[in-house]
Backbone bond lengths (Angstrom), bond angles and torsions (degrees), N, CA, C in turn:
res aa  C-N    CA-C-N  psi(-1)  N-CA   C-N-CA  omega(-1)  CA-C   N-CA-C  phi
1 M - - - 1.442 - - 1.537 110.63 -
2 K 1.369 116.23 -41.93 1.461 119.40 178.37 1.514 110.69 -60.17
3 K 1.349 115.31 -41.17 1.453 120.11 -179.48 1.528 110.50 -61.89
4 F 1.335 117.91 -39.43 1.459 121.95 178.80 1.530 110.32 -60.04
5 F 1.336 116.78 -47.98 1.466 119.86 -178.42 1.524 111.47 -66.45
6 Y 1.339 116.74 -37.86 1.456 119.56 177.59 1.526 110.21 -63.60
7 L 1.335 116.76 -46.06 1.468 120.52 179.42 1.527 111.15 -62.84
8 M 1.328 116.72 -37.72 1.462 120.20 178.19 1.532 110.55 -65.40
9 A 1.330 116.50 -42.34 1.468 119.71 178.49 1.526 110.20 -61.68
10 M 1.330 116.85 -41.96 1.459 120.39 179.01 1.531 110.65 -64.52
11 A 1.339 117.10 -39.57 1.465 120.80 178.81 1.525 110.49 -65.48
12 I 1.330 116.66 -39.13 1.467 120.42 178.36 1.516 110.14 -63.27
13 V 1.335 116.96 -45.46 1.458 120.25 178.77 1.517 110.32 -60.35
14 A 1.318 117.63 -46.52 1.464 121.09 -178.75 1.518 111.20 -62.65
15 T 1.331 117.86 -40.60 1.453 122.02 -179.05 1.520 111.31 -64.70
16 A 1.337 116.76 -39.95 1.460 120.01 -171.60 1.512 114.47 -95.49
17 F 1.316 118.72 -5.44 1.455 119.92 -174.11 1.512 112.60 -54.32
18 T 1.332 118.31 -46.87 1.456 119.82 -176.19 1.524 111.53 -67.75
19 V 1.313 117.47 -26.63 1.460 119.31 179.07 1.516 110.44 -82.68
20 S 1.345 117.89 -44.63 1.454 119.62 -172.95 1.523 113.26 -74.08
21 C 1.328 118.01 -43.37 1.465 119.58 -177.42 1.520 113.16 -105.87
22 G 1.304 116.62 -13.23 1.453 118.07 -174.45 1.506 113.54 -111.42
23 S 1.289 115.93 -93.39 1.456 122.82 -168.55 1.519 112.87 -84.81
24 D 1.327 115.64 145.63 1.460 121.73 171.65 1.515 110.97 -99.28
25 D 1.328 117.16 3.83 1.465 121.13 -176.73 1.519 110.69 -69.62
26 D 1.332 116.01 135.37 1.461 120.78 173.03 1.513 107.63 -92.55
27 D 1.307 116.64 132.96 1.461 123.36 -177.03 1.520 108.85 -100.79
28 D 1.347 117.34 128.81 1.464 120.67 179.67 1.522 111.55 -60.28
29 N 1.330 117.68 -27.42 1.460 121.33 178.73 1.524 111.90 -77.72
30 N 1.309 116.93 -1.29 1.457 121.21 -176.80 1.529 111.17 -103.42
31 T 1.332 117.12 21.71 1.447 121.37 179.80 1.523 109.43 -68.78
32 V 1.318 115.65 130.93 1.459 120.82 -176.36 1.521 108.93 -108.34
33 P 1.327 117.71 127.26 1.463 119.83 177.96 1.533 110.84 -66.12
34 Q 1.332 115.93 152.52 1.457 119.71 176.37 1.522 109.18 -58.80
35 N 1.326 115.42 150.83 1.471 123.09 179.48 1.523 112.91 61.55
36 A 1.334 117.75 25.33 1.464 120.41 176.86 1.525 109.18 -64.82
37 E 1.318 116.11 145.23 1.460 120.25 -178.71 1.525 109.88 -82.89
38 I 1.339 115.80 123.23 1.456 121.57 179.19 1.524 108.39 -85.70
39 K 1.314 115.98 126.59 1.469 121.01 -179.17 1.517 112.92 -107.35
40 G 1.304 118.20 -8.94 1.457 118.71 179.81 1.513 112.12 -176.59
41 L 1.322 114.87 164.23 1.455 122.68 174.76 1.518 107.11 -117.22
42 V 1.303 116.46 136.21 1.458 121.59 177.29 1.515 108.67 -124.84
43 G 1.308 115.60 149.54 1.453 118.53 -178.08 1.510 112.10 -151.83
44 C 1.312 114.24 176.36 1.452 121.84 178.69 1.519 108.31 -148.85
45 Y 1.335 116.40 121.84 1.465 121.03 172.43 1.523 107.42 -85.37
46 I 1.326 115.77 137.09 1.465 120.88 174.09 1.523 107.65 -131.81
47 I 1.326 115.21 117.05 1.464 121.68 177.14 1.517 106.67 -123.39
48 S 1.332 116.76 130.59 1.462 118.59 175.23 1.522 109.80 -135.62
49 V 1.323 113.61 149.81 1.464 122.50 178.98 1.520 106.64 -136.00
50 T 1.321 116.34 171.88 1.461 117.54 176.11 1.526 108.97 -68.74
51 Q 1.315 115.16 153.73 1.456 120.06 178.07 1.533 109.98 -59.76
52 Q 1.313 116.25 -34.81 1.467 120.93 178.67 1.532 110.83 -60.56
53 M 1.344 117.26 -46.20 1.465 120.59 -179.82 1.529 110.78 -66.69
54 A 1.330 118.32 -37.31 1.464 121.12 178.01 1.525 111.16 -64.89
55 Q 1.337 116.85 -30.32 1.461 120.34 178.78 1.528 111.82 -78.51
56 L 1.330 117.53 -31.26 1.461 121.77 -176.69 1.525 113.82 -87.52
57 C 1.340 117.08 -24.27 1.462 120.67 -171.11 1.521 112.93 -128.85
58 D 1.334 114.51 154.82 1.459 122.15 169.43 1.520 107.57 -99.24
59 Y 1.323 116.58 134.65 1.467 122.65 179.93 1.520 108.93 -114.68
60 T 1.331 115.55 128.04 1.460 121.33 176.68 1.519 108.15 -109.30
61 M 1.334 116.28 125.37 1.459 122.78 -178.51 1.528 109.45 -105.38
62 T 1.327 116.80 121.10 1.462 122.29 172.30 1.517 105.63 -113.78
63 Y 1.336 117.57 122.00 1.459 119.96 -170.92 1.519 111.08 -147.39
64 Y 1.351 114.59 159.04 1.456 120.44 172.90 1.520 107.70 -81.31
65 D 1.333 114.22 121.37 1.460 122.93 -175.35 1.531 108.63 -102.15
66 I 1.313 118.59 -143.78 1.463 123.31 -176.96 1.522 110.73 -63.39
67 N 1.343 115.01 126.92 1.470 123.64 178.59 1.522 113.48 52.49
68 G 1.331 116.45 39.26 1.452 121.46 172.65 1.513 116.11 79.02
69 K 1.336 117.60 13.06 1.465 120.24 178.45 1.526 109.13 -74.58
70 L 1.334 116.65 127.36 1.462 121.28 178.72 1.529 108.57 -80.76
71 T 1.332 116.63 123.48 1.455 123.59 -175.06 1.525 109.35 -127.96
72 T 1.322 116.82 144.39 1.469 121.56 177.46 1.519 108.85 -125.64
73 E 1.332 115.37 136.39 1.463 120.27 176.39 1.518 110.23 -151.53
74 Q 1.329 114.18 156.52 1.457 121.27 174.52 1.526 107.46 -78.51
75 A 1.312 117.85 134.46 1.467 120.86 -179.20 1.525 110.81 -67.29
76 T 1.316 114.61 135.04 1.463 121.49 167.84 1.524 105.58 -115.87
77 W 1.294 115.74 134.28 1.462 121.73 -168.13 1.517 112.63 -105.69
78 T 1.326 114.49 147.75 1.451 122.94 165.46 1.521 105.19 -108.22
79 T 1.325 116.65 124.19 1.465 120.51 -173.01 1.519 111.26 -110.13
80 S 1.333 114.45 135.04 1.458 120.96 177.37 1.525 108.88 -154.21
81 N 1.314 116.49 130.51 1.470 122.81 176.35 1.530 112.75 52.31
82 G 1.320 117.13 41.37 1.457 121.28 175.40 1.527 115.05 81.01
83 I 1.349 116.92 5.42 1.470 121.62 -179.92 1.525 108.50 -118.02
84 A 1.333 116.06 132.98 1.461 122.50 176.73 1.527 107.82 -104.16
85 T 1.340 117.09 128.23 1.467 121.44 -174.59 1.520 110.74 -125.78
86 W 1.337 114.68 136.03 1.469 123.48 173.37 1.518 107.02 -116.28
87 T 1.345 117.51 132.08 1.463 121.63 176.82 1.521 109.38 -129.48
88 K 1.315 115.27 151.40 1.466 120.45 177.54 1.522 108.20 -148.07
89 D 1.351 115.65 125.59 1.466 121.78 175.37 1.522 109.05 -85.87
90 V 1.326 116.57 137.72 1.460 122.50 -179.08 1.522 109.21 -138.41
91 S 1.340 116.73 163.21 1.461 119.82 179.07 1.517 110.33 -157.48
92 S 1.331 115.11 165.87 1.460 120.44 175.09 1.519 110.12 -152.57
93 T 1.327 115.95 130.78 1.457 120.81 170.06 1.523 109.51 -97.62
94 V 1.335 116.63 -3.00 1.461 122.86 174.03 1.526 107.07 -92.90
95 I 1.326 116.72 120.03 1.466 121.16 -176.52 1.530 108.04 -130.06
96 P 1.343 120.14 133.35 1.462 126.85 3.65 1.526 111.98 -63.42
97 A 1.336 114.41 155.07 1.462 121.21 -175.68 1.520 110.03 -125.93
98 T 1.327 114.45 141.49 1.464 120.21 177.91 1.521 108.91 -106.49
99 F 1.331 114.89 132.18 1.451 123.05 174.72 1.518 107.30 -126.66
100 G 1.305 117.02 148.54 1.452 119.83 178.35 1.508 110.66 172.36
101 I 1.333 114.30 167.58 1.458 120.06 -175.44 1.519 110.10 -148.68
102 K 1.318 113.96 144.30 1.463 122.53 172.37 1.516 106.68 -121.20
103 V 1.325 116.80 127.48 1.458 122.08 -178.47 1.520 108.74 -115.56
104 N 1.321 115.61 119.50 1.461 121.35 175.44 1.520 109.07 -108.78
105 V 1.324 115.62 146.84 1.458 121.89 -175.62 1.520 108.99 -127.86
106 K 1.335 115.89 142.25 1.459 121.87 176.21 1.517 107.36 -141.55
107 V 1.322 115.98 133.07 1.464 119.55 176.18 1.525 108.20 -64.54
108 K 1.321 116.53 133.47 1.464 121.07 179.48 1.525 110.14 -62.98
109 D 1.319 115.60 145.41 1.467 120.62 -178.99 1.522 112.10 -59.35
110 N 1.324 117.12 -33.42 1.468 120.72 -177.05 1.537 113.06 -97.52
111 A 1.342 117.57 11.53 1.472 120.48 -177.85 1.526 110.46 -67.02
112 Q 1.318 115.93 133.38 1.463 122.24 176.68 1.531 108.19 -94.59
113 L 1.334 116.51 103.95 1.463 120.87 -173.87 1.524 113.31 -100.87
114 D 1.320 117.76 -11.87 1.462 120.52 -179.26 1.524 110.33 -71.18
115 D 1.308 114.85 139.80 1.471 122.32 172.98 1.522 114.24 58.63
116 I 1.346 117.57 28.38 1.460 118.13 173.12 1.523 108.85 -119.23
117 H 1.307 114.78 155.57 1.464 122.85 176.95 1.523 106.68 -109.75
118 I 1.340 116.78 130.23 1.464 120.79 178.67 1.526 107.76 -85.99
119 D 1.319 116.51 119.51 1.466 120.90 -176.78 1.524 111.91 -69.08
120 N 1.337 117.18 -45.74 1.468 120.60 -176.55 1.518 107.78 -160.76
121 I 1.334 117.13 111.82 1.462 119.45 -178.91 1.523 112.24 -87.85
122 Q 1.329 117.56 -13.78 1.465 120.77 -179.93 1.533 110.90 -77.69
123 P 1.339 118.05 150.48 1.467 119.38 171.88 1.530 109.88 -59.92
124 V 1.314 116.41 141.89 1.462 121.63 179.42 1.527 109.93 -82.10
125 T 1.338 116.17 -42.17 1.467 122.05 178.85 1.516 107.85 -131.55
126 K 1.328 116.22 138.40 1.472 121.94 177.07 1.519 107.04 -151.32
127 V 1.328 116.46 92.39 1.460 119.57 -171.00 1.532 110.80 -144.87
128 L 1.318 114.69 151.60 1.463 122.92 171.25 1.518 106.70 -119.27
129 Y 1.328 116.51 121.43 1.459 121.48 170.86 1.513 106.14 -94.87
130 L 1.325 117.15 134.46 1.457 120.92 -175.59 1.515 109.62 -140.46
131 Q 1.347 116.24 144.67 1.458 120.31 176.61 1.523 110.82 -149.24
132 G 1.332 113.43 152.60 1.452 120.59 173.83 1.514 109.11 -92.88
133 V 1.340 116.47 139.34 1.459 121.56 -176.80 1.522 108.53 -121.35
134 T 1.336 115.94 134.91 1.463 121.78 -178.36 1.527 111.13 -81.15
135 T 1.336 115.49 173.42 1.464 120.94 -179.66 1.526 112.14 -59.80
136 D 1.341 117.72 -27.50 1.468 119.24 179.20 1.534 112.16 -99.37
137 G 1.338 116.56 18.27 1.459 120.67 172.11 1.507 115.99 81.42
138 K 1.330 118.15 15.39 1.465 120.44 179.09 1.526 109.98 -94.55
139 K 1.326 114.37 151.98 1.458 120.77 177.94 1.524 109.17 -77.98
140 A 1.328 116.77 123.50 1.462 120.87 179.02 1.520 111.21 -92.22
141 W 1.315 117.19 -34.75 1.464 123.06 179.51 1.520 107.92 -161.77
142 D 1.308 116.11 161.69 1.461 119.58 172.39 1.515 109.89 -146.29
143 T 1.309 114.59 158.04 1.455 120.80 -179.23 1.518 109.32 -150.66
144 E 1.300 115.57 159.78 1.457 122.50 176.81 1.519 107.20 -124.02
145 V 1.336 116.58 130.25 1.457 121.50 -177.75 1.521 108.43 -120.89
146 A 1.326 116.82 126.86 1.460 120.76 175.68 1.517 109.05 -76.67
147 L 1.313 116.25 126.48 1.462 121.51 178.31 1.521 107.39 -92.04
148 G 1.321 116.11 72.49 1.460 123.08 -170.62 1.500 114.57 -55.80
149 A 1.303 114.89 146.95 1.457 122.15 173.73 1.517 107.77 -122.77
150 E 1.322 115.23 142.53 1.457 118.16 175.95 1.522 108.14 -69.71
151 A 1.312 115.03 137.53 1.460 119.36 179.93 1.524 109.93 -72.29
152 V 1.302 115.41 144.12 1.455 120.98 173.57 1.518 106.08 -108.47
153 T 1.318 116.17 117.01 1.460 120.28 -178.18 1.522 109.13 -66.39
154 T 1.309 114.89 129.84 1.460 119.19 179.10 1.519 109.43 -120.71
155 T 1.319 115.41 130.67 1.461 119.84 175.39 1.518 110.58 -110.39
156 D 1.321 115.46 -19.69 1.459 121.46 -179.48 1.520 107.08 -135.54
157 T 1.313 117.62 116.00 1.460 119.79 -177.46 1.524 111.73 -102.90
158 S 1.335 116.06 30.20 1.459 118.23 174.32 1.522 108.57 -73.68
159 G 1.315 115.55 153.09 1.454 120.40 179.49 1.510 113.12 -57.13
160 K 1.326 118.18 -32.78 1.461 121.80 -178.56 1.525 112.12 -61.58
161 K 1.331 118.14 -25.40 1.471 122.33 -178.56 1.532 112.65 -86.58
162 L 1.332 117.82 -10.14 1.463 120.70 -175.19 1.533 112.99 -55.92
163 P 1.344 120.58 -47.01 1.474 118.83 178.54 1.533 113.28 -58.81
164 E 1.320 116.67 -33.78 1.470 120.69 178.88 1.537 110.74 -66.13
165 Y 1.321 117.46 -44.21 1.471 120.62 178.98 1.526 110.80 -64.24
166 I 1.318 115.92 -43.49 1.462 119.68 179.83 1.525 110.79 -63.69
167 A 1.329 117.24 -38.98 1.471 120.73 178.13 1.525 110.51 -60.45
168 R 1.332 118.00 -37.90 1.476 120.82 177.54 1.521 111.06 -64.98
169 W 1.340 117.26 -40.43 1.463 120.51 176.94 1.521 110.36 -62.28
170 E 1.320 115.34 -46.52 1.459 119.58 -177.68 1.526 111.57 -62.31
171 Q 1.320 117.81 -34.54 1.471 121.29 176.62 1.528 110.86 -63.12
172 R 1.320 117.01 -27.99 1.473 122.03 179.74 1.519 112.09 -89.15
173 G 1.337 117.90 2.36 1.458 120.32 176.49 1.510 115.20 101.98
174 G 1.323 117.79 10.78 1.469 120.80 178.45 1.513 111.23 123.42
175 I 1.315 116.10 158.29 1.462 121.28 -179.91 1.535 110.59 -64.06
176 I 1.336 115.06 -33.23 1.465 122.99 172.15 1.516 106.15 -138.30
177 N 1.318 116.91 135.76 1.463 120.36 176.25 1.523 108.06 -156.51
178 K 1.333 116.09 92.93 1.464 121.97 -177.73 1.515 110.08 -141.89
179 T 1.324 116.26 140.43 1.461 121.68 170.56 1.522 108.69 -130.15
180 Y 1.323 115.11 150.93 1.458 121.96 178.01 1.519 108.29 -139.77
181 T 1.329 116.37 138.70 1.456 121.71 174.99 1.519 108.29 -111.58
182 F 1.354 115.57 132.41 1.455 122.02 -176.73 1.518 110.27 -121.97
183 D 1.347 115.33 147.32 1.462 119.87 173.35 1.526 108.67 -90.47
184 K 1.326 116.69 -176.58 1.468 121.01 -175.15 1.520 113.49 -66.74
185 D 1.340 116.99 -20.26 1.461 120.71 -179.09 1.524 113.07 -94.83
186 G 1.326 116.33 4.10 1.461 119.86 179.03 1.506 114.37 87.18
187 N 1.325 117.25 10.79 1.458 120.68 177.33 1.520 109.65 -81.87
188 Q 1.320 115.91 131.78 1.463 120.24 176.29 1.525 107.33 -77.08
189 I 1.333 116.61 121.91 1.465 119.04 -176.95 1.517 112.93 -107.57
190 S 1.338 117.40 -13.14 1.464 120.05 173.13 1.516 109.49 -165.75
191 S 1.327 115.49 166.16 1.451 121.64 175.70 1.513 108.37 -145.89
192 G 1.303 116.25 162.60 1.456 120.16 -179.58 1.495 111.08 -175.95
193 K 1.345 115.25 -151.27 1.460 122.38 -179.46 1.510 109.24 -135.54
194 I 1.328 115.43 159.93 1.458 121.52 172.18 1.514 106.80 -86.53
195 E 1.300 117.25 125.64 1.471 121.41 -178.12 1.506 110.49 -87.27
């Protein structure tokens, strides 16, 4: 039975990957009849920072993965046009389902902070794309949730101040720390933080 649910979760992730992390296109063949049975929720976390911040800092991502399993990993970035992006596909066949992420930042030991100007210390993108998937693998609904971060007021954006700004974020529980629980219809029923 466990194997069945695991295989179903993997099938849901595979079915929804192009919709959740890739395309925003709606497909006419993806029409869902009313009262369709939802068998799972699939999502994609997308966090991006400037390439400069990705080079100066290590980012640790703690997030709800498949069926609510809390997972931690070091961010690996895909870089394009000066922006470094980390993405992670997630899913749950357990509904209601909780999704969320906590992002911790640490200045790299070998970071050269003297005589540099920090362009933007805030995350550029912090979002969760989420959708409900029917028993036959069709998208029933989708939503986008901003994984808000509290702003850290900066008066001096010299590299020497970067550890101080990061320390303020860490005192607040991480640069990003948000969780959301959704029901089968895509209604948010609670929110919180990862402790």
